[in-house]
Residue, then its C-alpha position, 0 to 999 in steps of 0.5 A: m534478165d530478159l523475161i521477153a527474150i526466154e518468154g520467145r525461146v520458151a514459145s519457140d521451143r514448144i513449137a520444135a517440140r511437137d515432133r515429140a522428138p527427145e532432143t526438143e522436148l528436153q530443150l523446151a523442158a531447159g527453157l521452161c526451167e529458166l522461165a520459172a528461174a525467172y519468175l521466181a528472181t522476180e521477187t527479190d532483183g527489184s522487178i517492177r512486177n512481182r511475177v511469182a505467180g507465173a513459175l507454177e506452170p512453166a516449173q509444173e510442165a517441165v517437170l512432167i516432161r522430164l519424168r516422163w523421159f526419165t521413166a522412159g530410160r534416160v537414166s544417167a546421172q547427169f539427167a537425175n539432178e535436172v530431174q532434182d532441180t526441176l522438182r526443187l523449182l517447182e517446190q518453190a513456185a508451189r510453196a511462194i504461192g500456196h499451192r501445196e496440194l500441187a505442188t505435193a501431188t507432183i513430188r508423189d509422182a516424181c517418186n513413184a518414178y524414181t521407184q519404178v527407175a530404180h527398179d528396171h535400172p539397176n545402174a541408176a539405183g543409187a541416184c533415184a535412191d539420193s532422189l528420194s531421201k531429198c523428195g522426203v525432205w520436201l514432202c516434209r513440210l507438205d505430208p509428212g506420211a508421204a516423206v515418211m514412204a520415199t524415205d522408206e524406199a530410199v533406205r530400202i534401195r540403199a540397203g540393197l546397194f550396201a549388201a552388195d557393196p561394203e563401201q557402200s555404208r558411209k551412203y547407207l548410213a546417210t540415207l537412214n540420217t535422212l529417214l530417223r529425222t523425217l520420223m522425227v517430224g510431228r513425233q516424240r522422239k521416242q516414238a520416232v526412234a522405235m518407229y526407226r530402229e523397226r525399219y533398221t532391224a528389217l533392212t539389215t543384216p547383222a553383218m551389214a550392221a556389224q560393218l556401220r557399227a566398226m567405221k571409223i569416227e572421221e568416216i561418219g560426219f562428226t563436227s570437229k569438236t566431237q572429233a576431237a573428243l572421241r579421239k582424246l577418250e582413244c575412241r576410233t570406231l562408233e561401237r567403240a562409242g557406244y561404251l562411253t558415259q556421258q561424264q566421261i565426254l563432260y570431264q575427260s574431254a572438251g565436249d559439253l551436251a550438244t557433244i553427248e547429242e550428236i554422239n546418241w544421234n549416230l548411236a540410234l542410227v546403227g541401232l546402239k542405245p544412248l550414252v549412259a550418264g556413268a559415274m566418275p571413278d573414285q579418284p585417289a587423295k590428291p594433295v592439297e593444290i592451292g595456287s596463286s593468291f586472289g580474291a573474288l566473288g561469285v554472284l549467283c544470278s541467272a537473269p538474262d541481263a545477269l551483268h546489267l543487274v550486277r553492274e548495277a548493284i555494284i555501282a549502288a553500293y560505292t555510291a551509298s559510301g560516298a564513292e563516286p565511278v569516275d573514267i578508268n583511264t583517267a583516274y588510275g592509267v591502268d593500261k599499264a600492267h607496272w602493279g599487276t603482279r603486285d602481292p593483293q594486301l588484306n583489307a579490313a576497311p568496313e566501308l566500300g570506298e577507292d575501288i577498280v572493280l572487273i565483272e565477267r559472266m561466268s558460264g552457267s548462273w555465276v557471275a564473277v565480281k573481282s575487286l583490287k582493293w578488297e581483294l582478301t578480306p576478313i572472313a566473313k566481312n567482305p564488305l561487297a559481298r554482304y553488300l551484293s547479298r541483299q539481292w543474291p547469293v553471293v561466294s567468296v573465293t579467296s586464295t592466298e598462295n601455299l597456304a588456304y583456300e576459303l569460301c563463304w557463302y553471303e545470303q541476306g547481307a550477311a555471311t552463313q557458312y563457310a569452308a576452308l583448306g590451310r587455314p592456320a591453326e590459330p582462331v579466328a574471331l567471328d561476330t557469328p558463328l558460320a555453318p559448314l558451307d553446303f555443297g549441294k548448293l554448290a553442285d546445283y549451279g554448277a557444271d551439268y552432271a557434277s555431283e556433291t560428292q565429285i565437288r567434295s573430292a575437288f575441293g582440294n584441287a583449286t583448278m579442278f574446283a573451280k571447273l566443277t563448280e563454275l566459280p571464279a578461278s582468278g581475280i583482277r590482278q590475273a585479268a590486268e595481266a592478262r591485258p591492260l583493265a581498260g580494254y574490258g570496256e563497260q565490264v571494269l568499274c573504277f571509283r574514286g573515294p572523297a578522300a581521293k578527291r582532296p587537293g594532293a591525295p595519292r592517285g596510284i592503287a597500291 
């Protein structure tokens, strides 16, 4: 970009503009804008000299020229956009060199000009409302009070246009959105919403409010995830969305907390209350649904580096038992999935040894640990769970196809609580009696808003129970069927025990 050439053109345009004709003055404004943009570009385009400070003067002069002709009757949409482009350059230049007061005063002048033009030229009111909203966004960083005044005026203009033309509902909603976001700056949410409702009620007639609430969810600007959640719940309008509950969004659709927040925001825009927490209706008793056989551990570790901490603890556990970590590709050839469908076998060995372990971070505070050799163990006698529970609470999940679904809580190196469905009637010998499982603990660390009652009622359905508690729902064999274990990278650990290292020892895992 040739700054010298641009400066030369601006000098020529300035001489030509002495006649004060609109064409020559606006040509000068265009040249000043180009010069200001060129000065701003020197900060990032590798120029030898940074000339950002020089952008402020030409940008301000261009703003004043264009605003003068805008208020004089040059009110086309194209020219309104040109005024906005000039203001944007001024705001960038003022922010770059710290002249906040100058930028604030100029943008305020622009807001006054837009308000006057909207009053004098109704055909340009829509463009002026949009420009006032943009000025409000800029003023949020410079003068929050002036920002509220600008967006207030934009809403008043849009309200008048909407009252005269029902097709303006989407633009009115967008302006309301800008007003609420502006009011949020520097205020508590409750205070901002109260101030917004006062303005909304004053400007929105009952007929206008009814039309806004009847808008289709596709017209509102919801994200695709929120639209999908509302469609699944057969909710077609914004007003209908207000009758939903947070529980329905979380458990009857693919929505999450962000979906709830997005819906609540748009409900506030049209004067409706946020979604209530609600409660899931009591479901009729379902038959026990126990899927395929698997065993896995859920380690309760909420640290940011939980996966790393649990991984190191697992290595320490196997090393203490005489096993050594080895490369999974060379040890067992698990790039093959031929063993992945074999049924797991009960392993009563009290000491760890040769094994493959997969570690996965579950949602929430749980880390899943899936062992191949100690997938199924006697009740309360999982050696890996005992070792890990010295540092964190551990829950073992054992599912035996069409037979039993069992949970065992380990803490401080020993099993303490137990719950099961479908266990055969014959007694099982235990070293010490186990207390009933505290489902309240699972509710505390499970999915958001999942109550203890809901978790208890889902205990007969392994899939729903895993969703609510966020405990593992499958084991290492299911993971191996999805893809070769070697593809899990550092998430999979392989150990060779002393027996496996003797000459002639078998290398396969059965």
